[in-house]
C-alpha positions in Angstrom: 0.2 -0.3 -0.2 1.4 3.2 -0.9 2.5 5.7 1.9 1.7 9.5 1.1 3.4 12.6 2.2 2.1 14.7 5.3 2.6 18.6 4.9 2.3 20.8 7.6 1.4 24.4 7.4 0.3 26.8 4.5 2.6 29.8 3.7 1.1 32.0 1.3 -2.7 33.3 -0.1 -3.9 30.2 -1.9 -7.2 29.6 -3.8 -8.0 25.6 -4.4 -9.7 25.1 -7.8 -11.1 22.2 -9.4 -9.3 19.6 -11.1 -6.2 19.6 -8.9 -5.3 23.2 -9.6 -4.0 26.1 -7.1 -3.9 29.7 -7.6 -1.9 31.5 -5.5 0.7 34.7 -5.3 4.0 32.8 -6.4 6.3 36.2 -7.8 6.6 39.9 -6.8 4.0 41.3 -8.5 0.5 41.3 -6.9 -1.3 39.6 -9.5 -2.1 35.7 -8.7 -0.8 32.5 -10.9 -2.5 29.5 -11.5 -0.7 25.9 -11.2 -2.8 23.2 -12.7 -2.3 19.6 -14.0 -3.5 19.8 -17.6 -4.8 16.6 -19.5 -3.6 15.7 -23.4 -5.5 13.8 -25.6 -6.7 11.2 -22.5 -7.5 11.5 -18.6 -4.7 9.5 -18.1 -1.8 11.9 -19.6 -1.4 14.9 -17.7 1.4 17.3 -17.3 1.9 20.3 -14.6 1.8 23.9 -16.3 2.2 27.1 -14.5 -0.2 29.9 -16.1 0.8 33.9 -15.6 0.5 36.7 -17.4 4.1 38.5 -18.5 4.1 42.1 -19.9 0.4 42.0 -20.6 0.3 38.6 -22.7 -0.6 35.2 -21.0 2.6 32.8 -20.6 2.5 29.1 -20.1 5.3 27.5 -18.5 5.5 23.6 -18.6 6.7 22.0 -15.1 6.3 18.4 -15.9 6.3 15.8 -18.4 3.4 13.7 -19.3 2.4 10.8 -16.7 -1.0 9.2 -15.9 -2.2 10.8 -12.5 -1.5 13.8 -10.8 -1.0 13.1 -7.1 -0.9 16.5 -5.7 0.0 19.8 -5.9 0.8 22.2 -3.2 2.2 25.7 -2.5 4.8 26.0 0.7 7.1 28.2 2.0 9.9 25.7 1.6 13.8 27.0 1.2 13.7 29.6 4.3 15.4 32.0 1.8 12.8 33.2 -1.1 10.3 36.2 -0.3 7.8 33.6 -2.3 6.5 30.6 -2.0 7.5 27.0 -3.8 5.4 24.9 -6.0 5.1 21.4 -4.9 4.2 18.7 -7.0 3.9 15.0 -7.9 2.8 12.7 -10.7 3.0 9.1 -11.0 2.4 6.5 -13.9 1.3 3.2 -14.3 -1.3 1.1 -12.1 0.9 0.9 -9.3 2.5 3.9 -9.4 6.4 2.9 -9.7 7.1 5.9 -12.1 7.1 9.6 -12.3 8.4 12.7 -10.6 8.3 14.7 -8.0 9.5 18.2 -7.9 9.8 21.5 -6.0 10.0 24.8 -8.4 10.1 28.4 -7.3 8.8 30.8 -9.8 11.7 32.9 -10.1 15.5 33.8 -8.8 15.5 34.7 -5.1 14.6 39.1 -4.9 13.9 38.9 -9.1 10.7 41.0 -10.1 9.0 41.4 -13.4 8.8 38.4 -16.1 10.5 35.2 -14.4 10.9 31.7 -15.5 10.6 29.0 -12.9 13.5 27.3 -11.0 13.8 24.2 -9.7 15.4 23.2 -6.5 14.4 19.6 -6.1 13.4 16.9 -8.5 13.3 12.9 -7.7 12.3 10.5 -10.6 12.9 6.3 -9.6 14.5 5.8 -13.1 17.1 8.7 -11.9 17.6 9.1 -8.4 20.0 11.4 -6.6 21.8 8.1 -4.8 22.5 4.8 -6.5 20.4 2.0 -5.3 22.0 -1.1 -3.6 23.4 -3.6 -6.2 21.0 -5.2 -8.2 18.1 -3.6 -6.9 15.8 -1.1 -8.5 13.5 1.3 -7.1 9.9 0.4 -6.5 8.4 3.5 -4.8 8.9 6.7 -2.7 7.7 9.0 -0.3 8.6 12.8 0.2 8.3 14.6 3.2 9.1 18.1 4.0 9.9 19.1 7.8 12.1 21.4 9.9 14.3 18.6 11.3 17.1 20.5 12.3 17.6 24.2 13.7 20.8 23.6 11.9 19.9 24.8 8.6 17.4 27.4 7.7 14.2 26.4 6.3 12.7 22.9 5.9 14.8 19.5 4.9 13.4 17.0 2.9 12.9 13.6 3.9 12.9 11.1 0.7 12.1 7.3 1.6 12.7 5.0 -1.2 11.8 1.1 -1.6 14.0 -1.2 -3.4 13.5 -4.6 -5.1 15.8 -6.9 -6.8 14.5 -9.1 -10.1 12.9 -11.8 -7.2 10.9 -9.5 -5.3 7.1 -8.3 -6.1 6.9 -4.7 -6.6 4.7 -4.6 -4.1 7.1 -5.3 -1.4 10.7 -3.8 -1.3 13.6 -5.6 0.2 15.4 -2.8 1.2 14.7 0.9 1.9 16.8 4.0 2.0 16.2 7.1 4.0 17.8 10.7 2.7 17.5 14.3 4.1 18.2 17.2 2.0 19.0 20.4 3.4 18.4 23.5 0.9 21.9 25.0 -0.4 21.4 28.9 -0.8 25.0 29.3 -2.9 23.6 27.0 -5.6 19.9 27.2 -4.9 18.8 23.7 -4.4 18.4 21.1 -2.3 21.4 18.7 -1.6 21.8 15.4 0.5 23.4 15.5 3.9 22.6 12.3 5.5 21.5 8.7 3.9 20.9 5.1 5.2 20.3 1.8 3.8 18.3 -0.8 5.7 16.7 -4.1 4.9 12.9 -4.2 5.6 13.1 -8.3 6.3 14.1 -9.2 9.8 
């Protein structure tokens, strides 16, 4: 059974809208932006778009590739440095949701005004994980949580759980797991791992 992330705290004016869309103030002007899952061709082909206006014209920024399901779209104050909140979203593909992507995106550089572009702070894909899986294992599931785990780091840290299977394991039941914590690096303007541990799920 898939685990789900637990999110704490709302950080900005956010208006929930149908179909998993969120309307919020994500940049330096007072106008609200819209982040939404958009279907392409069928209900099982979705991607995340950020819609805004730039110099009086509508603009649309693609934040993800196409996947089957939009799991969630959230707006949170995450990195602890920027004036604006960040966008956190997850999409899954396949009946078991074993593929997909989880991202944290800021709309513009810190302190930037005017027309801006999305800036990626964190991305997780099970087919391209930040750390190599154990030998002869592949990723079957993952869960990302945001929390202020330690006062040493400004903003929220990320806790990433990954489940691993080998060829003889069913996809539902990982035989190994990894927990990795990430902190925000203001110099690189992205999240970097600072602690990790791999353990067996079987006694």
